[in-house]
C-alpha positions as CSV (number, residue, x, y, z in Angstrom):
1,D,-11.0,8.7,-37.1
2,G,-9.1,11.9,-36.5
3,S,-11.7,13.0,-33.9
4,N,-11.0,9.9,-31.9
5,S,-7.3,10.6,-31.6
6,A,-8.1,14.1,-30.4
7,D,-10.5,12.7,-27.8
8,V,-7.9,10.2,-26.6
9,S,-5.2,12.9,-26.2
10,G,-7.7,15.1,-24.3
11,F,-8.7,12.2,-22.2
12,I,-5.1,11.3,-21.4
13,G,-4.4,15.0,-20.6
14,G,-7.3,15.2,-18.2
15,L,-6.4,11.8,-16.8
16,S,-2.7,12.6,-16.1
17,V,-3.5,14.5,-12.9
18,G,-6.0,12.0,-11.7
19,A,-3.7,9.1,-12.6
20,L,-0.9,10.8,-10.7
21,I,-3.2,11.1,-7.6
22,W,-4.3,7.5,-7.9
23,I,-0.6,6.4,-8.3
24,I,0.3,8.3,-5.1
25,V,-2.8,6.9,-3.3
26,A,-1.9,3.3,-4.4
27,F,1.8,3.9,-3.3
28,V,0.7,5.2,0.1
29,V,-1.7,2.2,0.6
30,V,1.0,-0.3,-0.4
31,V,3.6,1.3,1.9
32,A,1.0,1.4,4.8
33,A,0.2,-2.3,4.2
34,I,3.9,-3.2,4.3
35,V,4.4,-1.2,7.5
36,I,1.3,-2.9,9.1
37,I,2.5,-6.3,8.1
38,I,6.0,-5.6,9.5
39,I,4.4,-4.4,12.8
40,V,2.2,-7.4,13.0
41,V,5.0,-9.8,12.3
42,A,7.2,-8.0,14.9
43,N,4.4,-8.1,17.4
44,Q,3.8,-11.8,16.8
45,Q,7.5,-12.5,17.5
46,Q,7.4,-10.4,20.7
47,V,4.2,-12.2,21.8
48,E,5.8,-15.6,21.1
49,Q,8.9,-14.6,23.1
50,S,6.8,-13.3,26.0
51,I,4.7,-16.5,26.0
52,H,7.9,-18.6,26.0
53,R,9.2,-16.6,29.0
54,I,5.9,-17.1,30.8
55,V,5.9,-20.8,30.1
56,D,9.6,-21.2,31.0
57,S,9.2,-19.2,34.3
58,G,6.0,-21.1,35.1
């Protein structure tokens, strides 16, 4: 199947740019998710501290 190998190489050649874009998109999404998780965790800690302060003062 020589024609198949040619199709595959053409497919990979056409896919490289799209794959690169998808890799970048996936990377950005992962980084954004990590940042959001860090922000949420930090906010939770701040909220807990503020609640403790309110309870202690009250």
